[in-house]
N, C-alpha and C positions, 0 to 999 in steps of 0.2 A: 738478403731480402727474403723474409720469412712471413709477411704480415698473413694473419688468418681471417678471413671474409666471412661474415652472417650478413645479410640485407635486412634492412627493414622499411616500411613505410606507414603511413598514417593512413585512417579510413578517407578522411577529407581529400586525397590524392586520386579518389575514384569520385569523381563530381559531376556535375550537373552542365559546366560550361558556363553560368552566368559571370559576365564582366560587368565595371562599372558603367558600360555603355549598351547594355543588352540583357534580356532573360535567359532563363535555364534554356538549354537546347538538349537536352537529354533527361530522360526519367530518374528519379533517385533509386539508390538501391540500398537496401535497408542492411544493417551493418552483419547480422547474422549471414547475408547473404556474400557481404564483402569479404568476411572473414575467412569464406572458402575457398576463395581466389589465391589467399596468399601461397600456399604450398605449391599449387598449379605455375604460379608465376615464379618461384625458387625464392620464395620468402621465410624468414624464419621468425620475425620478430614485429611486433606492432606498435606505433609511436601512438600515444593517446594524449589528445585535451582531458580534461577533468571532465566535462560535459559529453564529450564522445561515450564516456563509460554511463555518466548519470547524468541523462540529459536535463531532468529536473531537479537537479541538487539543491538550488536556491531555495526550495519549497520544502526540502527535507532536513530532517536533523542529523546529527555526525550517525548513529546507529544506522538509521535507513539508507544513509549513504553508503556505509561499508557493507551492507546487507546486499543493495544493488549490485556494488562492485565486485564483491566474490561470485556472483551470478555470472558477471562477464569473466571473471578469472577462469571458472568451469569450462565456458565455451571455449576459451584459447586454448585450456586443455586438451579438451576433447579433440581438437585441430592439430596439436602436437606444436603451438605457437605459444610465444612469450612475451610479455608486455616488456619495450624498451624503456619507454619513460612516460610520465605523464606531466603534461604541462598547465598550469591555470589559465584559462581563458579569462583574460583579464581587460578585453577591449571592446565588449560587446555589452555589457551591463550600462545602463544610464548613469550608474555611479562611479564610472570611470571614464568618463564623457573628456573631464582635465587631467586624464591620467589615473592610474591606481595607486602607488606607491609616491607618486610625485604630486598626489593632488593638493590642491590649496583648502581642500575641506577636509576636515581629519576625521569626519564620521567615513568618508568615502575611502579615505588611506586605512582604516580600522577594518572596513568591509574588503579591502583586499587582501590584508594579513589573514583575517577569518577565512576567505577563501584558500588562503595559501595552505591552510592547516586540514580544511577539508579535502584539498588535492594528494596531501601527503597519506590521508588516511584511505583515499583512494590506491593511491601507490603501494601500499602496504597490502592491499586487499589484493592487488594484481600481482605481488611478490617481486615489486621493481623499487629499486634504493634511488633512481635517479629522476632527478626531476630538472624539467627543461624551462628556464624563463626568457620567454621571448618578450622583450621589455616595450611591446607595443605602443603604449600611448605615454612613456616615460620621455618626454620631449615637451615640445612648444611650437606654437605659431609665431609666436611675440616674445621676443627678448625678455621686454620688461614683465611679462606676466609670472615668469616663475626665477628664482636664486638657482643658479645653476651648481654652486655650491652646496645649500640646504637639498638639492634635489638627489644629488649623489650621497648626503648622510641619510635622505629619506629611504633611498634603495637599498643601503648597507643595512640601515634599521630594518626593512623589511626582510632581507635575506637572514639576518642573526635570527631574527623570530622564528624563520623555519629550521634553521639550524639546533637551536635550541628546544623547537617542538620536537624534534625526532633526531638522536644523536647518530643514526645510521645511514643517514639520507645525504646524497650527494647533489649538487645544484650546477648545471652548465647553463650559463647565459648564454643567450643567442644573441650578438650584438648585429644592430642594421642602421647605418646612417639616416635614412629618414623614410617614410610611407608607412603607417598613417600619419605621422605627425611629419611636420616640416623640416624640424633637426631634433634628431634625438641626442638624449646626453650621454649614452653609451654607445656610439656608433661604429668602436670597431674593437679587434681582439685585444688590442693592448689594451684599451679603457675596461674592458670585461676583466682580464686579470688585474688590473689596478684594484677595481672594486674589490676582486676575491683577497688580494694582498690586505685590505683594511676592514675584513670582517672578523668574527669571532672564530672561526675556524678555516683559515686559509687553505688547508689540505683538501676541504670538500666542496671547495668552489670551484668550478673552470669553466670551459666554455663548449659551444655547440657552434661550429663553424658552417654557415652556409654558402655555398659557391657563389649564389646570385649577391647575398647581400655584401660579401667582399668586395666583388666586380662593382658594385653601385657605391662604394665608398672609393673606387679609383683604384683599388689594392689587387694583388692577384691571390686567388684561393691558396695555391700552395705555399707562397710564403707565410699566410696566417697562420696556416696548419703546420708549417716549421716552427713558426714562435711559439704559439700552443705547446707543441712536441718538447721545445727545449725547456719547458716548465713544469712538463708531466702533466698538462691540464686540458689534452684535448679528450675531453669524456664522450663524445658523439660527434657525429658529420651530419650534414644534410648536402648530398651532392644536389646539384643541378646546373642550368644552365643560363647565359643572361646573354641578349643582344643589345650591347648598348648600357648608357646610362639613363634608363628611365625607370619605369615603374616594373616590380619584383616580376619577372615573366613566370619563372619555374619551368623553364621548358629540360627537356629529357638533357640527361647528362652527357656533355661532348658534342651535342648538335650544333652549338656555335662553334666553337674553339676547341678542335680536337688536341691541339698541342696542350692547350692550357689543362683539358681534362688528363692528358698524359701525365704530366707534373703534378697534378694530385694524387693519383694512382701511385705514381712514384715515390713519392715523400712518403706516402702512407706504409708502401710494403717495406720502404727502405729503413724506417724505425717500428716496425713489427706492430704497427697499428691493427687491435683485436685480438692481441695477445692476452689482454685480460678482460674478453669478454663484450669489448666496444663491439657496436655494429657500424656497418656503412648503411647510413640513413639516407634515405631520397627524401627530397618534398619535390615533386614533380607535378605539372598536370598538363592532362591531354589538351591538345588545340580546340578551341571550340568548334572546329568543323569537323572534328573525330566523330564519325557515326556510332551509335549506343552498343553494337556488338563487337566493336574493334576499340572501345575506348579503355581499354588497361594496356594498351601496346607502349606506351609512354614509360611503363613501368618494367616492362618485361626487356624494352630496348636498353634503357640506362643501365641496368643491370648487365645486359650483354655488352655494352659496349664497354664497361668496368671491366669486367672479366677479359677481353678482347687486349686492352690496353694492358692489362696485367700480365698477358702472356709476352707481349712485346717488352714491357720492363724487364721482365725476368730473361728474356731472349739475347736484350742487347749485351755485347762485347764491352765489359765492364773496364778493361784492360786497353782498350783501344780510346775509350774515353778519358783516362787518366792519362795516357799520352799527348792527347790531344791538348788536355787542359796543362800538361808540362810544356807544351810546346807554344801554349797560349795562342794556338790558332784556333780561335773561337768561331770563326767563319767554317772552318772546316767540320768542327765541331757542330754547327748548327746544321749543316747539310747534312751531316751523318745521322743526326736525328731525325730530321725529316724525312729521310730516305726510310728510316726504319717505320716511320708512322705510314708511308707508302708502299710498304710492304717489300720495300726493294735490297 
């Protein structure tokens, strides 16, 4: 067990506290101030949506987009940070109301492909080759509105266009079973890796597994990670926690189910996650009740919980576990693990 761990989060994880039922409760913080908090909180990598880097990108040409992105790259260098990935934000534009890649409107699908290419330009300017695809609106509210086979073909076509545009990029699909769509076409890790297999460059397409998304699908995040690791396709992760099968809560890692968090850390460490430069990414939001001056604790706390669980993982007597497994005494094994988590 010798995983190497660097941590990242996106600037959206320091946010104003608005939710679907209420307005903002904290003041906005400009990016130049957020970026100065990263090292203070123990983070080395920054996750980006394309318009986190170039907010007005739909109004600019390709050269202008690259120029603005290079300015952000300089800011990162000055703070000793690196960009982990860039993700196209394809769920807020009016042209993506009915999906981006799976829209029934050909012009809207073309917009999504063009936006993908600009996202890759931004990634190159930031010196990262990882693109994350959260297929937010690639689903349906009504079964009869879209052809599910055609939808998968269109998603694959869009990915192939990206792979052809830049032969150096890697793409991590971030599956989620629902929200904002009622039903998603690529709801789980298995679906994402199946899509990867039919692309033009399967070796460059993998997954970004988010803890909460796996839980929302009724699955265990550590099992999803293990599945992806078996295919060498775990390109990045989004750690957080989730209290039940409802909306995506993005709670601090380990704050709901410490044992579930322990098993995520355990499998990542066991299979040397991070050895190839992968980040431990967080996607966590501060509670709406959190005051402005302490609205970054969810990030520091998540990192601390991960590292403390890593200590537990590495301190456990593996021989004892092996003996209990050999004896098939799983009740004793369970108590042993619980005692480790309780510090006994």
